[in-house]
Steps between C-alpha positions, in 0.01 A plus 500: 500500500691197376818575306677283248860400589629751246284781641609416855868510406445836331337625820795372704737675260315828541479464878873469554636699204461831685694373802787393276499819294820563303593799717449311827685192374830690498475540878361152563800335336740640757269501799657341804819379336816481710853569384690186412721415795276683746499192724258276685344775708429743214145629486309729267490866595181622669371690196546200272341264752198729540460533124519126447241442773271754332531319166429168673186637663386638164555160338288333766225761471490439124444130566842361409451206738137435407561381143374148570162340421428455871539872574405657166276280286628464146858603576797266509865447419465677165418822688792446737728464197394848384592647840826304523606639164447856628695425818788351300519800269521730802752273677275564799621300800209388716359192677216475246619180331562312827174622649314381189661157553384503862147587381508196267611269781254638756221467243590135439497444877152650528621772736275783384591701810869499407421572134300807602784635715756446226275658239460807722875556501652284775806415291674162508843374400567145385794326670601187307878487431733356764802572276542758227542229234184309601210478259148588621362164381678342796424709811778504757489294818299598806619330819191426708533404865230367726402567863418777422493520120748754366643572155857596420618604156728739314376667182699712258391760245172577671359824363394790727524301823499810727211663313239223486233383744544128427775257407388194304745225592501231231708199591551129530460367853806319634412459865308247705175384343520717187583221256669741260169662415461846349410768754339840432503710817384861517689667784471857632814680378550675836512174695769488770644183345576671167804709411650619171780688332520645152683345204721755323402396150592626154150634442515721812172349604313384808606139552568358844619191680229404748561273799203315651637407842257266670175665395212320678272326252208625708591856397491416128206453263528165324399559138626166374312204636524153345521641143769759575731367228237542230395839637859625487552365147189681374591823681853487357361447150285812532792693651716410202242631255477829691879523516532430127265794438709716736819414311325560167400846623856565611636399159243712318589809703872443441439475125288818502765690694769382260294583189439852628870549570599364157284762331699777668850352497693582184783298352666557161279800436159337557294354780585157630140391440537556126800268472431147387700287745364647829151541350489131403621410847211689657251353253616149586456566873153650440399189307621280785301710744182453296551123494554501877184704550299236316652226715421686822142573395446140393629373834264737687206391283573132562516558875181708503309232310621215725715343229849359550722811499819342632691488172383842385595660833852354491551599136366850559727564799810357332445716192414810705812460717728479198317788332541724806873435516543550126299823491697635798831404339398668173398809694843537660691426180295729277513784750877472499713596798232737633269199542716380789464824692230612745387757244304238304274211596678254269731382779200469731320266259820297466551458874138422573472249213805314630325439833130486414541257209610227744245547779261219405742266329808516284427457126696173490293361788177618341592318180586186696153507656337573166678223306284204614183707461602597148585140412161387626324775303681403181444124541 
């Protein structure tokens, strides 16, 4: 039976709503986090690792990586946006977003065999930044040697490197015969030429520095080809729309948590929610969230209908990043001192927003990229 886009999104909502139930979300938000200062070798405890693997397997069984027209006719980025919003609200750390990017790239390369393996749960992590301050629009260098062909590169802030089956190395070739071309290499994560250590980040997450030390090109799957630059640009655009939805979900959950707390916290003899100044502050943030939702959904619709979604994707991510940070800041401030303790999730939203809002481009860089597109649209 053919479904309309609205009916399909409703079905997607219903499919994943049970997994991200309000009672389960409380545990998901803290699943696998490490104490700040735990060091490079810190790992999640066994119980947390097992639980996170179980949630990942459930996601895959529900079809989280099959929300593309090639795998599920009629589905598309709009459905992925629904799922990303749920994941953001739960602050659930997983390789879903990077694996979805790998699915996009493998689909563009015509590698249906790789797409099938990824869709069945062989997770991937995207490795693109050579330095922490690099922007994903300009993949870091990959030094390619000949006789025999080998690739050397360093990548920072790679998510879940020890937990995935594949590493997608996105880079700009700098060695013999590469001509500065974009490269998209899918490498087995357990390859002998790969090593990593964990970044001790503010969000207590799963980010790693990964060293590709002379990985033979023969051991990698080339997903780029002559149009690798265009393939990466399109995959990044779709990644940004998904990430904007994730940040929107994060902001929405932070606002809901804060609203619930304000109804119980009393100041000057009445609840904080009934007082004009904080209530207006929350109303303003809720309005901004609604505007961001419309931007994200428009960007997904444009991409799904093969229209130019570049400007909408950049605008959606810039707005979602600022919204996530603002909602997290409001959460901490309106909770008061208790919001900075482990007792409440306000501090968790704040720490995660500080890191996650920058993953696919700083807001200033996103606006720089959007400026010429906006000028052209207004001409």
